[in-house]
C-alpha positions as CSV (number, residue, x, y, z in Angstrom):
1,X,-0.1,-6.7,4.5
2,X,-2.9,-6.9,2.0
3,X,-4.3,-4.0,-0.1
4,X,-8.0,-3.2,-0.1
5,X,-9.9,-0.7,-2.2
6,X,-13.7,0.0,-2.6
7,X,-15.9,2.4,-4.4
8,X,-19.5,3.6,-4.3
9,X,-20.8,6.4,-6.5
10,X,-22.0,7.1,-10.0
11,X,-18.9,6.0,-12.0
12,X,-18.1,2.5,-13.3
13,X,-16.4,0.8,-10.3
14,X,-14.2,-1.7,-12.2
15,X,-11.6,0.6,-13.7
16,X,-11.3,2.4,-10.3
17,X,-10.8,-0.8,-8.5
18,X,-8.2,-2.2,-10.9
19,X,-6.2,1.0,-10.9
20,X,-6.4,1.1,-7.1
21,X,-5.2,-2.5,-6.9
22,X,-2.2,-1.8,-9.1
23,X,-1.3,1.1,-6.8
24,X,-1.7,-1.1,-3.7
25,X,0.1,-4.2,-5.2
26,X,3.2,-3.4,-3.2
27,X,1.3,-4.5,-0.1
28,X,0.8,-8.0,-1.5
29,X,0.8,-9.8,-4.8
30,X,-0.1,-13.4,-4.2
31,X,-3.6,-13.1,-5.6
32,X,-6.2,-10.5,-6.4
33,X,-9.9,-10.2,-6.7
34,X,-12.9,-7.9,-6.9
35,X,-16.6,-8.0,-6.0
36,X,-19.1,-6.0,-7.9
37,X,-22.8,-5.4,-7.6
38,X,-24.0,-5.9,-11.1
39,X,-27.3,-6.9,-12.6
40,X,-28.9,-7.2,-9.2
41,X,-26.3,-9.7,-8.1
42,X,-23.1,-9.7,-6.0
43,X,-20.4,-11.2,-8.3
44,X,-16.9,-12.1,-7.3
45,X,-13.9,-12.5,-9.6
46,X,-10.6,-13.6,-8.3
47,X,-7.3,-15.1,-9.4
48,X,-4.0,-16.4,-8.1
49,X,-1.1,-14.1,-9.1
50,X,-0.8,-10.4,-9.7
51,X,-3.5,-7.9,-10.6
52,X,-2.7,-8.3,-14.3
53,X,-3.6,-12.0,-13.9
54,X,-7.0,-11.0,-12.6
55,X,-7.4,-8.5,-15.5
56,X,-6.5,-11.3,-18.0
57,X,-8.9,-13.7,-16.3
58,X,-11.8,-11.2,-16.6
59,X,-10.8,-10.4,-20.1
60,X,-13.1,-8.5,-22.4
61,X,-16.3,-9.6,-20.6
62,X,-18.3,-6.5,-19.7
63,X,-18.0,-6.0,-15.9
64,X,-20.5,-3.3,-15.0
65,X,-21.5,-1.7,-11.7
66,X,-20.9,1.4,-9.6
67,X,-20.5,-0.4,-6.3
68,X,-17.6,-2.7,-5.7
69,X,-14.4,-3.6,-3.8
70,X,-11.1,-5.2,-4.6
71,X,-8.2,-6.9,-2.8
72,X,-4.6,-7.8,-3.4
73,X,-3.3,-10.5,-1.1
74,X,-0.2,-11.3,1.0
75,X,-1.0,-14.8,2.2
76,X,-1.3,-15.6,5.9
77,X,-3.9,-18.3,6.3
78,X,-3.8,-20.7,3.3
79,X,-1.5,-20.9,0.4
80,X,-1.9,-18.4,-2.6
81,X,-4.5,-19.9,-4.9
82,X,-7.8,-19.0,-6.5
83,X,-9.9,-20.3,-3.7
84,X,-8.0,-18.5,-0.9
85,X,-8.0,-15.3,-2.8
86,X,-10.3,-12.5,-1.6
87,X,-13.2,-11.5,-1.7
88,X,-14.9,-14.3,0.2
89,X,-18.6,-15.1,0.2
90,X,-20.8,-15.8,3.2
91,X,-22.5,-19.3,3.4
92,X,-25.4,-18.2,1.2
93,X,-23.3,-16.1,-1.2
94,X,-25.3,-13.0,-0.4
95,X,-22.5,-11.2,1.5
96,X,-18.9,-10.7,0.5
97,X,-15.8,-9.4,2.4
98,X,-12.3,-8.2,1.8
99,X,-9.9,-8.2,4.8
100,X,-6.4,-7.1,5.7
101,X,-5.2,-8.6,9.0
102,X,-5.4,-11.8,11.0
103,X,-8.3,-13.1,13.0
104,X,-6.5,-15.0,15.8
105,X,-9.4,-16.9,17.2
106,X,-10.7,-18.0,13.8
107,X,-10.3,-21.7,14.6
108,X,-12.7,-21.5,17.6
109,X,-15.2,-19.5,15.6
110,X,-14.9,-21.9,12.7
111,X,-15.6,-24.9,14.9
112,X,-18.7,-23.2,16.3
113,X,-20.0,-22.3,12.8
114,X,-19.4,-25.9,11.5
115,X,-21.6,-27.1,14.3
116,X,-24.3,-24.7,13.0
117,X,-24.0,-26.4,9.6
118,X,-21.6,-24.1,7.8
119,X,-19.1,-25.5,5.3
120,X,-16.0,-23.6,4.2
121,X,-14.3,-23.5,0.8
122,X,-11.0,-21.9,1.7
123,X,-8.4,-22.2,4.4
124,X,-8.6,-18.5,5.3
125,X,-9.6,-16.8,8.6
126,X,-11.4,-14.2,6.4
127,X,-14.1,-16.6,5.2
128,X,-14.8,-17.5,8.8
129,X,-15.5,-13.8,9.6
130,X,-17.9,-13.4,6.7
131,X,-19.7,-16.6,7.7
132,X,-20.0,-15.2,11.2
133,X,-21.4,-11.9,10.0
134,X,-23.9,-13.8,7.8
135,X,-25.0,-16.0,10.7
136,X,-25.6,-13.1,13.0
137,X,-27.5,-11.1,10.3
138,X,-29.8,-14.0,9.5
139,X,-30.5,-15.3,13.0
140,X,-30.8,-11.9,14.7
141,X,-32.6,-10.2,11.8
142,X,-30.4,-7.1,12.0
143,X,-28.9,-4.7,9.5
144,X,-25.6,-5.4,7.8
145,X,-23.8,-2.8,9.9
146,X,-25.2,-4.2,13.1
147,X,-24.2,-7.7,12.1
148,X,-20.7,-6.5,11.4
149,X,-20.6,-4.7,14.7
150,X,-21.7,-7.7,16.7
151,X,-19.4,-10.0,14.9
152,X,-16.4,-7.8,15.6
153,X,-17.1,-7.9,19.3
154,X,-16.5,-11.7,19.1
155,X,-13.2,-11.6,17.2
156,X,-9.6,-11.3,18.4
157,X,-7.0,-10.0,16.1
158,X,-6.3,-7.2,13.6
159,X,-8.5,-6.2,10.7
160,X,-9.4,-3.7,8.1
161,X,-12.5,-5.0,6.3
162,X,-15.1,-3.9,3.7
163,X,-18.4,-5.8,3.5
164,X,-21.0,-5.8,0.7
165,X,-24.6,-7.2,0.9
166,X,-26.5,-8.3,-2.2
167,X,-29.8,-7.1,-0.6
168,X,-28.4,-3.6,0.0
169,X,-26.9,-2.4,-3.3
170,X,-26.5,1.2,-2.0
171,X,-24.2,0.4,1.0
172,X,-20.7,-0.4,2.0
173,X,-19.7,-1.3,5.6
174,X,-16.1,-1.0,6.7
175,X,-14.2,-1.3,10.0
176,X,-10.7,-1.4,11.3
177,X,-8.6,-2.4,14.2
178,X,-4.8,-2.5,13.9
179,X,-4.8,-2.3,10.1
180,X,-5.2,1.0,8.2
181,X,-8.2,2.2,6.4
182,X,-8.7,5.6,4.6
183,X,-12.1,6.9,3.4
184,X,-12.0,9.3,0.4
185,X,-14.9,11.8,0.1
186,X,-15.7,12.9,-3.4
187,X,-18.6,14.5,-5.2
188,X,-21.5,12.1,-4.6
189,X,-19.0,9.2,-4.3
190,X,-16.8,7.6,-1.7
191,X,-13.6,5.6,-1.9
192,X,-12.0,3.2,0.6
193,X,-8.4,2.0,0.6
194,X,-5.5,0.8,2.7
195,X,-3.7,4.0,2.1
196,X,-4.3,7.2,0.1
197,X,-2.6,6.1,-3.1
198,X,-5.7,4.8,-4.9
199,X,-7.7,7.8,-3.7
200,X,-5.5,10.9,-4.5
201,X,-6.5,10.8,-8.2
202,X,-10.1,11.4,-7.3
203,X,-10.2,13.5,-4.2
204,X,-7.9,15.2,-1.6
205,X,-10.5,14.9,1.2
206,X,-10.1,11.9,3.4
207,X,-11.1,10.5,6.8
208,X,-8.7,8.2,8.6
209,X,-10.8,5.6,10.3
210,X,-9.6,5.0,13.9
211,X,-9.2,1.7,15.7
212,X,-12.5,0.0,16.6
213,X,-14.6,2.2,14.3
214,X,-17.1,1.1,11.8
215,X,-18.0,3.2,8.7
216,X,-21.4,2.9,7.0
217,X,-21.4,4.5,3.6
218,X,-24.7,4.9,2.0
219,X,-25.3,6.2,-1.5
220,X,-28.2,8.3,-0.4
221,X,-27.3,9.4,3.2
222,X,-23.5,9.5,3.0
223,X,-21.0,8.6,5.6
224,X,-21.7,7.5,9.2
225,X,-19.1,6.4,11.7
226,X,-19.7,4.5,14.9
227,X,-17.6,2.7,17.4
228,X,-17.8,-1.1,18.0
229,X,-19.6,-0.2,21.2
230,X,-22.2,1.6,19.0
231,X,-21.3,5.2,19.8
232,X,-21.8,7.8,17.0
233,X,-18.6,9.6,15.9
234,X,-18.0,12.8,14.1
235,X,-15.8,12.3,10.9
236,X,-12.7,14.4,10.9
237,X,-12.0,15.3,7.3
238,X,-8.3,16.0,6.3
239,X,-6.5,17.1,3.2
240,X,-3.9,14.8,1.6
241,X,-0.9,16.5,0.1
242,X,0.3,13.6,-2.0
243,X,1.1,14.3,-5.7
244,X,-0.2,11.9,-8.3
245,X,3.0,12.1,-10.3
246,X,5.0,10.6,-7.5
247,X,3.1,7.4,-7.8
248,X,4.4,6.7,-11.4
249,X,7.8,5.3,-12.4
250,X,8.8,8.5,-14.2
251,X,10.7,6.8,-17.0
252,X,12.7,4.4,-14.8
253,X,12.6,0.7,-15.3
254,X,11.6,0.1,-11.7
255,X,10.2,2.0,-8.7
256,X,13.2,1.0,-6.7
257,X,15.7,2.6,-9.1
258,X,13.6,5.7,-9.3
259,X,13.5,5.9,-5.5
260,X,17.3,5.4,-5.2
261,X,17.8,8.3,-7.6
262,X,15.2,10.5,-5.8
263,X,17.4,10.6,-2.6
264,X,19.2,13.9,-3.3
265,X,15.7,15.5,-3.4
266,X,14.1,13.5,-0.5
267,X,17.1,14.1,1.8
268,X,16.8,17.8,1.1
269,X,13.1,17.7,1.6
270,X,13.7,16.1,5.0
271,X,15.9,19.0,6.0
272,X,13.8,21.8,4.6
273,X,12.6,24.2,7.3
274,X,14.6,22.2,9.8
275,X,18.3,23.1,9.0
276,X,19.6,26.6,8.7
277,X,23.3,26.8,8.3
278,X,23.5,30.6,8.1
279,X,21.9,31.0,11.5
280,X,23.4,27.8,13.0
281,X,19.9,26.5,13.7
282,X,18.4,23.0,13.7
283,X,14.7,23.0,14.5
284,X,12.5,19.9,14.6
285,X,8.8,20.8,15.2
286,X,7.9,17.5,16.8
287,X,10.5,18.1,19.5
288,X,9.4,21.5,20.7
289,X,6.6,20.6,23.0
290,X,8.5,17.7,24.7
291,X,12.1,19.1,24.3
292,X,12.8,19.3,28.0
293,X,11.5,15.9,28.7
294,X,13.5,14.3,25.9
295,X,16.7,16.3,26.8
296,X,16.4,15.0,30.4
297,X,15.4,11.5,29.5
298,X,17.1,8.6,31.4
299,X,17.2,6.6,28.3
300,X,16.0,6.4,24.7
301,X,14.7,3.1,23.4
302,X,14.3,2.8,19.7
303,X,11.8,0.2,18.5
304,X,11.5,-0.8,14.8
305,X,11.6,-3.6,12.3
306,X,13.6,-4.4,9.2
307,X,15.3,-1.5,7.5
308,X,13.8,0.9,10.1
309,X,15.5,-1.1,12.8
310,X,18.8,-0.6,11.0
311,X,18.2,3.1,10.7
312,X,17.6,3.0,14.5
313,X,21.1,1.5,14.9
314,X,22.6,4.5,13.1
315,X,20.5,6.7,15.5
316,X,22.1,4.9,18.5
317,X,25.5,5.9,17.3
318,X,24.4,9.5,16.6
319,X,22.6,10.0,20.0
320,X,25.3,8.4,22.0
321,X,28.2,10.1,20.2
322,X,26.8,13.6,19.7
323,X,24.2,14.0,22.5
324,X,25.8,11.6,25.0
325,X,22.5,9.9,25.7
326,X,22.1,6.2,26.5
327,X,20.2,4.4,23.8
328,X,18.9,0.9,23.2
329,X,17.7,-0.4,19.8
330,X,15.1,-3.1,20.0
331,X,13.4,-5.3,17.5
332,X,9.8,-4.3,18.1
333,X,8.7,-7.9,17.7
334,X,10.9,-8.9,20.6
335,X,10.4,-5.8,22.7
336,X,6.6,-6.3,22.9
337,X,6.9,-9.9,24.2
338,X,9.5,-9.2,26.9
339,X,9.1,-7.4,30.2
340,X,11.4,-4.5,29.3
341,X,12.7,-2.1,31.9
342,X,11.0,1.2,30.8
343,X,10.3,4.1,33.2
344,X,8.4,7.3,33.2
345,X,11.6,9.3,32.4
346,X,12.3,7.2,29.3
347,X,11.5,8.0,25.7
348,X,10.5,5.2,23.3
349,X,11.1,6.2,19.8
350,X,9.3,4.2,17.1
351,X,10.5,4.2,13.5
352,X,8.3,2.9,10.6
353,X,8.1,3.9,6.9
354,X,4.4,3.1,6.7
355,X,3.5,4.1,10.3
356,X,1.4,0.9,10.4
357,X,3.9,-1.8,11.4
358,X,1.9,-4.1,13.7
359,X,4.8,-5.0,16.1
360,X,6.0,-1.5,16.3
361,X,2.5,-0.3,17.2
362,X,2.2,-3.0,19.9
363,X,5.6,-1.9,21.3
364,X,4.3,1.6,21.5
365,X,1.2,0.5,23.4
366,X,3.5,-1.3,25.9
367,X,5.6,1.9,26.3
368,X,2.5,3.9,26.9
369,X,1.3,1.5,29.6
370,X,4.6,2.1,31.4
371,X,4.1,5.9,31.1
372,X,7.1,6.5,28.9
373,X,7.0,9.3,26.4
374,X,6.5,8.1,22.8
375,X,7.9,9.6,19.7
376,X,7.2,8.5,16.1
377,X,9.3,8.8,13.0
378,X,7.4,7.7,9.9
379,X,6.7,8.7,6.3
380,X,3.0,8.3,5.8
381,X,0.9,11.3,6.9
382,X,-2.0,10.3,9.1
383,X,-0.7,6.8,9.8
384,X,-1.4,4.9,13.0
385,X,2.0,5.6,14.6
386,X,1.6,9.3,13.8
387,X,-1.7,9.3,15.7
388,X,-0.9,7.2,18.7
389,X,2.5,8.7,19.7
390,X,2.8,11.7,22.0
391,X,4.8,13.5,19.3
392,X,6.8,12.8,16.2
393,X,8.2,13.9,12.9
394,X,7.6,12.9,9.2
395,X,10.6,12.2,7.0
396,X,8.9,13.7,3.9
397,X,10.3,11.1,1.5
398,X,7.1,10.8,-0.5
399,X,5.4,7.5,-1.5
400,X,7.9,4.6,-1.5
401,X,6.4,1.9,-3.8
402,X,9.4,-0.4,-4.1
403,X,9.1,-3.1,-1.4
404,X,12.8,-2.8,-0.6
405,X,13.2,0.5,1.3
406,X,15.8,2.9,0.0
407,X,14.8,6.6,0.2
408,X,12.9,6.0,3.5
409,X,16.1,4.7,5.1
410,X,18.1,7.8,4.2
411,X,15.1,9.9,5.2
412,X,15.0,8.2,8.6
413,X,18.8,8.6,9.1
414,X,18.6,12.3,8.1
415,X,15.8,12.9,10.6
416,X,17.7,11.0,13.3
417,X,20.8,13.2,12.6
418,X,18.8,16.4,12.9
419,X,17.3,15.1,16.2
420,X,20.7,14.1,17.5
421,X,22.2,17.5,16.6
422,X,19.2,19.3,18.3
423,X,19.7,17.3,21.5
424,X,23.4,17.7,21.5
425,X,23.1,21.5,21.2
426,X,20.5,21.6,24.0
427,X,22.5,19.3,26.3
428,X,25.8,21.2,25.6
429,X,27.6,18.0,24.6
430,X,29.0,19.4,21.3
431,X,31.2,22.4,20.6
432,X,29.7,25.2,18.6
433,X,32.5,24.8,16.0
434,X,31.8,21.1,15.5
435,X,28.1,21.7,15.5
436,X,28.5,24.2,12.7
437,X,30.8,21.8,10.8
438,X,28.3,19.0,11.0
439,X,25.5,21.4,10.0
440,X,27.4,22.6,6.9
441,X,28.2,19.0,5.9
442,X,24.6,17.9,6.4
443,X,23.5,20.6,4.0
444,X,26.0,19.4,1.4
445,X,24.8,15.7,1.6
446,X,22.2,15.9,-1.2
447,X,24.8,17.1,-3.7
448,X,27.2,14.5,-2.5
449,X,24.5,11.7,-2.9
450,X,24.0,12.9,-6.4
451,X,27.7,12.5,-7.0
452,X,27.6,8.9,-5.7
453,X,24.7,8.2,-8.1
454,X,27.0,9.0,-11.0
455,X,29.0,5.8,-10.2
456,X,25.9,3.8,-11.3
457,X,27.6,2.5,-14.5
458,X,30.6,1.2,-12.6
459,X,28.4,-0.4,-10.0
460,X,26.4,-2.2,-12.7
461,X,29.7,-3.5,-14.1
462,X,30.7,-4.9,-10.7
463,X,27.2,-6.4,-10.2
464,X,27.6,-8.4,-13.4
465,X,30.7,-10.0,-11.9
466,X,29.1,-10.9,-8.6
467,X,25.5,-11.7,-9.7
468,X,26.0,-15.5,-9.6
469,X,27.6,-15.6,-6.2
470,X,25.6,-17.8,-3.8
471,X,26.7,-15.8,-0.7
472,X,28.1,-12.4,0.2
473,X,29.6,-10.8,3.4
474,X,29.3,-7.2,4.3
475,X,31.7,-5.6,6.8
476,X,31.7,-2.2,8.5
477,X,32.8,-0.5,11.7
478,X,31.3,2.2,13.9
479,X,28.7,4.3,12.0
480,X,29.1,2.0,9.0
481,X,28.4,-1.3,10.8
482,X,24.6,-0.7,10.4
483,X,25.2,0.2,6.7
484,X,26.8,-3.3,6.3
485,X,23.6,-4.8,7.7
486,X,21.5,-2.7,5.4
487,X,23.6,-3.6,2.3
488,X,23.2,-7.3,3.1
489,X,19.5,-7.0,3.8
490,X,18.9,-5.3,0.4
491,X,20.8,-8.0,-1.4
492,X,18.8,-10.7,0.4
493,X,15.5,-9.0,-0.2
494,X,15.6,-8.6,-3.9
495,X,18.2,-10.9,-5.4
496,X,17.7,-13.9,-3.1
497,X,21.4,-14.2,-2.5
498,X,22.3,-15.2,1.1
499,X,24.2,-12.2,2.6
500,X,25.3,-11.3,6.1
501,X,26.4,-8.0,7.6
502,X,29.0,-8.1,10.4
503,X,31.1,-5.7,12.4
504,X,34.4,-5.9,10.6
505,X,36.3,-7.0,13.7
506,X,33.9,-9.9,14.3
507,X,34.8,-11.5,11.0
508,X,37.6,-13.4,12.8
509,X,35.1,-14.8,15.3
510,X,33.4,-17.1,12.8
511,X,32.5,-15.7,9.4
512,X,36.2,-15.8,8.2
513,X,35.7,-19.6,7.8
514,X,33.4,-18.9,4.9
515,X,35.8,-16.9,2.9
516,X,37.4,-18.3,-0.3
517,X,37.9,-17.2,-3.9
518,X,34.1,-17.5,-4.5
519,X,33.1,-15.2,-1.6
520,X,32.5,-11.5,-2.4
521,X,33.2,-9.4,0.6
522,X,31.9,-5.8,0.6
523,X,33.8,-3.6,3.0
524,X,32.7,-0.1,4.0
525,X,36.2,1.5,4.4
526,X,35.4,5.2,4.9
527,X,36.0,5.4,8.7
528,X,38.7,7.8,9.6
529,X,38.6,6.8,13.2
530,X,39.4,3.1,12.4
531,X,41.1,3.3,9.0
532,X,44.0,1.1,9.9
533,X,41.8,-1.5,11.5
534,X,39.6,-1.7,8.4
535,X,42.7,-2.0,6.3
536,X,43.8,-4.9,8.3
537,X,40.4,-6.6,7.9
538,X,40.7,-6.2,4.1
539,X,44.2,-7.8,4.2
540,X,42.8,-10.7,6.2
541,X,40.2,-11.3,3.5
542,X,42.7,-11.0,0.7
543,X,45.0,-13.5,2.4
544,X,42.2,-16.0,2.1
545,X,41.5,-15.2,-1.6
546,X,38.3,-13.4,-0.9
547,X,37.1,-10.9,-3.5
548,X,36.9,-7.4,-2.0
549,X,34.6,-4.6,-3.0
550,X,35.6,-1.6,-1.0
551,X,33.5,1.5,-0.5
552,X,36.2,4.2,0.0
553,X,36.6,7.9,0.4
554,X,37.6,9.8,-2.7
555,X,41.4,10.0,-2.9
556,X,42.0,6.8,-1.0
557,X,44.6,5.1,-3.1
558,X,45.9,2.6,-0.6
559,X,42.7,0.6,-0.1
560,X,41.7,1.1,-3.8
561,X,45.0,-0.6,-4.8
562,X,44.5,-3.6,-2.4
563,X,40.8,-4.2,-3.1
564,X,39.6,-6.0,-6.2
565,X,37.0,-3.3,-6.9
566,X,36.3,0.0,-5.2
567,X,33.6,2.6,-5.3
568,X,34.5,6.1,-4.1
569,X,32.2,8.4,-2.2
570,X,32.8,12.1,-1.4
571,X,34.6,12.9,1.9
572,X,32.3,13.9,4.8
573,X,32.1,14.0,8.6
574,X,32.1,10.5,10.0
575,X,28.6,10.7,11.6
576,X,27.2,11.5,8.2
577,X,28.9,8.8,6.2
578,X,25.9,6.3,6.3
579,X,23.9,8.7,4.1
580,X,26.6,8.3,1.4
581,X,28.0,4.8,1.9
582,X,24.6,3.2,1.7
583,X,23.9,4.5,-1.8
584,X,26.4,2.2,-3.7
585,X,25.0,-0.8,-1.8
586,X,21.5,0.0,-2.8
587,X,22.6,0.2,-6.4
588,X,24.6,-2.9,-6.2
589,X,21.6,-4.9,-4.8
590,X,19.4,-3.4,-7.5
591,X,21.6,-4.3,-10.4
592,X,22.4,-7.8,-9.2
593,X,18.7,-8.5,-8.7
594,X,17.9,-7.1,-12.1
595,X,20.7,-9.1,-13.8
596,X,19.4,-12.2,-12.1
597,X,15.9,-11.6,-13.6
598,X,14.3,-11.1,-10.2
599,X,11.2,-8.9,-9.6
600,X,13.0,-5.9,-8.1
601,X,9.9,-4.0,-7.0
602,X,7.9,-7.0,-5.8
603,X,10.3,-9.6,-4.3
604,X,8.9,-13.0,-3.5
605,X,7.3,-13.6,-0.1
606,X,7.6,-9.9,0.9
607,X,5.2,-7.0,1.2
608,X,5.8,-3.3,1.9
609,X,3.8,-2.8,5.0
610,X,3.8,-5.5,7.6
611,X,0.5,-4.9,9.4
612,X,0.3,-8.4,10.9
613,X,2.5,-10.3,13.3
């Protein structure tokens, strides 16, 4: 959840660390801190709040040094305050650590250290870890990296850590298990970060640290990687393709608004090289090697969390409708703690924007234990899910900085659509004429998304009317039931309005009791296959004085006349409607949150990448 960054080289570290923390702030923004080796001393500066609060705290005081590390926190152990903020010192203040993850057995370790005379200032598991490292280093008379290695053999949990030692001003030691860590290799300098966003400005050459590996970075001898079992590893240097300009707001007020408006481009990027309407071809590189196994699979189980789980629900409709394959969609957090029925002929498909979601990774490990084939759909190149799955595909949406996912969702749905079409064609479950029709319409989706974005002003007007509502209900049928869930989730995430998504027919089985003149009801009414049913649902809401906002197909005068408000989207084939109908709901949530004065890009209590349970 947290963001970590570190630097060793010839430049001043402070500006690099602060800029890196700003780029990582989407991972957590409860508190921030840095550690610098300056004037022969290891100094820590930290503050509750955002990175700017840390900058204000340090003020104009000269902070000098070319070895340092920084941390932006999403609180797990201990409330957000100055004391619990990272970095943390060891008992003698000669070591410091930053940490992303959770040490599950910290209480036992802490009790043992207290018996040895240690006292703790914070409530965090991280302070326990650095005390343990310090204890081992002092009593065993070993190097910093050896103390870290021994300590990590004693801990249970997930971590990405960087450690500094006041007595070794030319060294950083880092390690990871379950939480991401990237090493940037520059010209006589090295960078460490939770992802590539703080690094790309300085170098394109990176090493993705693997689970249970330790990196020793020495100013003089360079980079050395070992396993926790002390086996030397050869670093695998990769090139990152990320563009620096995509990390900026580009003139928009918020990253979320920028990312909503990027979707015509990101959806097209997700199709590039994969969809050819002239030749009637869909081609997904990740499927090629395992195509026969997937085509003949007994079952596809989709595992994911949050918005990615909702994209998986759309995938269930696509795979079952077009490819006639049985699909189950599971919350990864539940799947991993059950005893699911998974066989060797099954495919477990994991979806994650970051590729680092802890529960989804654990679900994949369970699937691999049962010898199922694993397939990953993610956005971040080189991420953990991309490395542990048998095969997979990237959505190519580019960096998504806003915590509430938008373009990643449509990217995931686009890729699932391509995958479903590929499987449908291979299995012979779709006619060539319908296949071509869907292919042509898929190619037209980016232009149609652009047309939906042109309704922004109208959506902002409607948002102003609904912004003070304490609750909202979202209804959809078929392919648009998951869209109702996603619309409600977006509103909850960033505006803090309680909202629920329901299958429209289920409204009569409970939620209808909530409807009165103060309840806005958003109905996705674009389904041709169930048009009359959706119309009846709207009538039921109106009979109880509910306020209806309908998402309709262009030219639909009947529902437009009945509803209090309507937003029209271009006509398309029903399996593709989620790619259009979700856009007004993203904009509605954005404008309501903005009008309510909420922090759109960094909603309270949330973080972009959930790398802990």
